[in-house]
C-alpha positions in Angstrom: 47.5 -49.1 -128.6 50.1 -50.4 -126.3 48.2 -52.5 -123.0 48.2 -56.0 -124.0 50.7 -58.5 -122.7 51.8 -60.2 -125.6 51.9 -63.8 -123.8 52.2 -65.9 -127.1 55.9 -64.4 -126.3 56.7 -65.7 -122.9 59.3 -65.8 -121.3 60.6 -62.5 -122.8 57.0 -61.0 -122.4 55.8 -60.9 -119.2 52.8 -58.9 -117.1 55.1 -56.5 -116.2 57.5 -55.6 -119.3 55.2 -57.1 -122.6 56.5 -57.4 -125.6 55.3 -53.7 -126.8 58.1 -52.2 -124.7 60.9 -54.5 -125.7 63.4 -54.6 -128.7 62.9 -58.0 -129.7 64.3 -56.9 -133.1 67.4 -56.3 -131.4 67.1 -53.0 -133.2 68.2 -51.0 -130.3 64.3 -49.7 -130.0 61.2 -50.9 -128.7 58.1 -52.3 -130.7 56.2 -49.2 -129.6 59.2 -46.9 -129.9 59.2 -47.8 -133.7 56.1 -47.6 -133.7 56.0 -44.0 -132.5 58.4 -42.8 -134.7 56.6 -44.3 -137.7 53.4 -42.4 -136.9 55.4 -39.5 -137.0 55.6 -39.3 -140.5 52.2 -39.1 -140.2 50.7 -36.9 -137.9 52.5 -34.4 -135.4 53.3 -35.9 -131.6 51.2 -33.9 -130.2 47.9 -35.7 -132.1 50.0 -39.1 -131.3 47.7 -40.4 -127.7 48.7 -44.3 -126.5 46.6 -46.3 -125.6 47.7 -48.2 -122.7 46.8 -49.7 -119.8 47.8 -47.3 -116.6 50.0 -50.0 -114.7 52.8 -49.1 -118.4 52.5 -45.5 -117.7 55.8 -44.7 -116.4 57.4 -47.4 -118.9 55.7 -45.2 -121.8 57.1 -41.7 -120.6 60.6 -43.9 -119.7 60.2 -44.8 -123.8 58.7 -42.0 -125.5 59.2 -39.3 -123.5 57.3 -35.6 -121.9 55.3 -35.2 -125.0 53.9 -39.5 -123.9 52.9 -38.3 -120.5 50.2 -35.5 -121.9 48.6 -38.1 -124.7 48.3 -41.4 -122.4 45.4 -42.1 -122.6 45.2 -45.4 -119.5 42.6 -47.8 -118.7 42.7 -49.1 -115.3 42.0 -52.6 -115.9 41.8 -54.8 -119.4 38.9 -54.9 -121.2 39.3 -55.4 -124.5 39.8 -52.9 -127.7 36.2 -52.3 -128.2 36.2 -50.2 -124.9 39.6 -48.8 -124.7 38.7 -47.4 -128.4 35.4 -46.4 -127.5 37.2 -44.4 -124.3 39.8 -42.6 -126.8 37.2 -41.5 -129.6 35.0 -40.1 -126.6 37.9 -38.3 -125.7 39.3 -36.9 -129.0 35.8 -35.9 -129.9 35.6 -33.6 -127.0 39.3 -32.3 -128.0 37.8 -32.5 -132.0 34.3 -33.0 -132.9 35.6 -33.3 -137.3 38.8 -35.4 -136.5 39.8 -38.1 -138.3 41.4 -41.6 -136.8 43.5 -43.9 -137.6 44.2 -46.7 -134.4 47.1 -49.0 -134.5 48.6 -52.1 -132.7 51.7 -51.1 -130.7 53.8 -53.7 -131.4 53.6 -55.1 -135.0 56.3 -54.6 -137.7 55.9 -52.7 -141.2 58.7 -53.1 -143.6 58.0 -50.7 -146.5 56.8 -47.9 -144.3 56.7 -45.3 -147.9 53.9 -48.4 -149.4 52.3 -47.9 -145.6 51.4 -44.0 -145.5 50.9 -44.2 -148.9 47.3 -47.1 -147.6 47.5 -44.0 -144.7 46.6 -41.3 -146.6 44.2 -42.9 -149.1 42.0 -43.8 -146.5 41.9 -40.8 -144.1 41.2 -39.4 -147.6 38.1 -41.3 -148.3 36.9 -41.3 -144.3 36.9 -37.3 -144.8 34.0 -37.5 -147.6 32.4 -41.0 -146.5 30.6 -42.3 -143.9 33.0 -45.3 -143.4 34.9 -47.6 -141.0 38.0 -48.5 -142.9 40.2 -51.4 -142.0 44.0 -52.0 -143.9 43.7 -55.7 -145.7 46.7 -57.3 -146.0 47.6 -59.2 -149.4 48.0 -62.2 -148.3 51.3 -64.3 -149.1 51.0 -67.7 -148.5 47.5 -69.7 -146.9 48.6 -68.7 -143.4 46.0 -70.4 -140.7 47.0 -67.5 -137.7 45.2 -64.7 -138.8 41.4 -63.5 -139.6 40.3 -62.8 -142.7 38.7 -60.3 -144.7 36.4 -61.4 -148.0 35.9 -57.8 -150.1 34.2 -56.7 -153.4 35.8 -56.0 -156.4 35.1 -52.5 -157.4 38.0 -52.1 -159.8 39.0 -49.2 -157.1 41.7 -49.4 -154.3 38.9 -49.3 -151.5 36.7 -52.3 -151.3 33.3 -52.8 -149.8 33.8 -55.9 -147.0 30.9 -58.0 -147.1 32.4 -60.5 -144.4 35.0 -61.1 -141.1 36.3 -64.2 -141.0 38.0 -66.6 -137.7 41.6 -68.4 -137.9 40.8 -70.6 -141.1 41.7 -73.9 -141.7 44.6 -74.4 -143.9 42.0 -76.3 -146.5 40.0 -72.8 -146.4 43.4 -70.4 -146.1 44.3 -72.0 -149.3 40.9 -71.1 -151.2 41.2 -68.1 -149.6 44.2 -66.9 -151.1 42.9 -68.8 -154.5 39.9 -66.8 -154.8 42.2 -63.7 -154.4 38.8 -62.1 -153.0 39.8 -62.4 -149.2 43.0 -60.2 -146.8 44.7 -61.0 -143.7 43.0 -58.1 -141.2 45.5 -56.3 -140.4 43.9 -54.4 -137.1 44.5 -51.3 -138.6 41.7 -48.8 -138.7 40.7 -45.8 -140.2 37.9 -43.2 -139.1 36.2 -40.3 -139.0 35.2 -39.2 -135.7 31.4 -39.2 -135.4 31.6 -42.2 -138.2 33.1 -44.1 -135.3 30.8 -42.8 -132.9 27.4 -43.7 -134.9 29.1 -47.4 -135.2 29.0 -47.6 -131.3 26.4 -46.0 -130.0 23.8 -48.2 -132.7 26.2 -51.8 -132.3 27.8 -51.3 -128.9 25.5 -49.6 -127.0 26.4 -50.8 -123.8 29.6 -48.5 -124.2 28.0 -46.2 -125.7 26.0 -45.7 -122.9 29.4 -45.6 -120.3 31.7 -43.3 -122.7 28.7 -40.8 -123.9 29.4 -38.4 -120.6 31.5 -35.7 -122.8 32.0 -32.9 -119.8 33.8 -35.0 -118.5 36.4 -35.4 -121.1 39.8 -33.7 -120.6 38.8 -32.4 -116.7 40.2 -33.2 -113.5 37.1 -35.0 -113.1 38.2 -38.1 -115.7 40.4 -40.1 -113.9 37.3 -40.7 -111.4 34.7 -41.0 -114.2 37.4 -43.6 -115.8 38.5 -45.3 -112.6 34.7 -45.7 -111.7 32.8 -46.7 -115.2 35.3 -48.0 -117.6 35.5 -51.7 -115.1 31.7 -51.7 -115.9 32.4 -52.4 -119.7 31.6 -55.6 -121.6 34.7 -57.2 -122.3 35.2 -57.4 -126.1 36.9 -56.8 -129.3 36.5 -53.8 -131.4 35.6 -56.5 -134.4 33.3 -58.4 -132.5 31.4 -55.0 -130.7 31.7 -52.7 -134.7 33.4 -54.2 -137.9 32.0 -57.4 -137.7 27.9 -55.5 -137.4 28.5 -52.4 -139.5 27.6 -52.2 -142.7 29.9 -49.4 -144.3 33.3 -51.1 -143.6 35.9 -50.9 -146.4 38.8 -51.9 -146.5 41.9 -51.1 -148.6 44.5 -53.5 -149.3 48.0 -53.2 -149.7 51.8 -55.1 -149.4 54.0 -53.2 -147.1 56.2 -55.9 -145.4 53.0 -56.4 -142.7 53.7 -59.3 -139.0 51.7 -58.9 -136.7 54.9 -60.3 -134.8 51.9 -62.7 -132.9 54.3 -65.9 -132.6 58.4 -66.8 -132.4 58.2 -68.1 -135.2 56.2 -64.8 -137.0 59.6 -63.2 -135.2 61.9 -65.4 -136.8 60.5 -65.0 -140.7 61.3 -61.7 -140.4 64.9 -61.6 -138.5 68.1 -62.3 -139.9 69.0 -65.6 -140.2 72.2 -67.9 -140.5 72.9 -69.8 -143.4 71.0 -73.1 -141.6 68.2 -70.6 -140.9 68.6 -69.3 -137.3 68.4 -66.1 -135.9 70.1 -65.3 -132.5 69.7 -62.3 -129.9 72.4 -61.9 -127.1 76.0 -61.5 -127.0 77.4 -64.7 -130.1 77.1 -67.3 -130.6 78.6 -71.0 -131.4 76.1 -72.8 -133.3 77.0 -76.9 -134.8 74.7 -79.1 -136.5 71.6 -76.4 -135.9 68.7 -75.8 -138.2 65.7 -73.0 -137.8 66.4 -72.0 -133.9 64.9 -69.4 -132.7 67.6 -68.2 -129.8 67.4 -65.5 -127.1 69.6 -64.4 -124.4 70.6 -61.6 -122.7 72.8 -59.1 -123.8 75.9 -60.5 -121.9 75.5 -64.4 -122.7 76.9 -66.4 -125.2 74.9 -69.3 -126.8 76.8 -72.6 -127.9 74.0 -74.9 -129.2 75.3 -78.5 -131.0 72.4 -80.8 -132.2 68.8 -78.4 -132.6 66.4 -78.1 -134.8 62.8 -76.7 -134.9 63.6 -74.9 -131.6 62.7 -72.1 -129.7 65.4 -70.8 -127.0 64.4 -68.2 -124.3 66.7 -67.0 -121.4 65.2 -64.6 -119.2 66.9 -64.6 -116.4 64.6 -66.3 -114.5 62.6 -68.8 -116.8 64.6 -70.7 -119.8 62.1 -72.1 -122.7 63.7 -74.6 -124.6 60.1 -75.2 -126.8 59.4 -77.2 -129.7 58.6 -74.4 -133.0 56.0 -76.7 -134.2 54.0 -76.5 -130.4 54.3 -72.7 -130.4 50.5 -72.3 -129.8 51.1 -74.4 -126.8 53.8 -71.7 -125.0 50.6 -69.4 -124.0 49.1 -72.7 -122.3 52.8 -73.3 -120.8 52.9 -70.3 -119.0 49.8 -70.3 -117.2 50.6 -73.4 -116.4 53.8 -72.6 -114.6 52.1 -69.5 -113.1 49.8 -71.8 -111.3 52.7 -74.0 -110.1 55.0 -71.2 -109.4 53.6 -68.5 -108.4 52.6 -64.7 -110.4 55.9 -63.5 -110.9 56.5 -65.5 -113.6 53.5 -64.5 -115.2 
């Protein structure tokens, strides 16, 4: 899935060029490119489909290459994750009614790819032999209030029955979840057989099923017009709300493979290389004095000279310079909206 905006990474992530297309880690590759290369270790390129908004198709073709052009599933408007997953499911089902499917965001970080692929292999095997909707659960390492949680039943196996999905908790609840050992972070990575997810859509998301249940149009010349006319009618709803919280055949396979959703500047700071004062820097060069625990992101031709700054986010993106306290970074999305309202949509 590569259609989001990543507004919490504003101003680096913009509507015209969101974070999945940016080399946010300073690795020389965008998050999309890193994700694509990761899944080439799981399946052949012709079986990797990229779900995105139609305004990003040219960017994806440029970053991934010729194969991407054949395998882009483009939505005409944003309607959250459930509609785009439903669209892709029906399209894939028309090609292979027995397919196993992995749904994964394009902008997550996986440090231990070997462990990640091992978990996916186990989940795919389970999905092949069971009517199951599987989600990868990340073993918590701290009482984090920024993630959704999944409660599961202990069963003595590596794949557990899910009993409850919980939204981002308070610190007290997150601490209790960590202590109990019965909760994992919701990574938003799903594995299932196409038959299982089609059954779940028909049962729990009837509006989406009625829209997309048109087998004769997929992978034909009629598909583009059909989607253009009907996709905007979809409810704006996430796959968690539409399916996962309602279904009774949801399972989780837990693991710890160096995962981060890179959902905030602070989460990026956690995984990037730091100097002796816990600063992270991306740009040409830096001269930092009495500066601690800062995130500094500059264009590749700029040098940062900073003195006396602590716990700040500094992002220079050409037409916008953001200097903001790290502890208040949850305000950035709202701040970006205010900038757009006051100065124009080009800053979105």
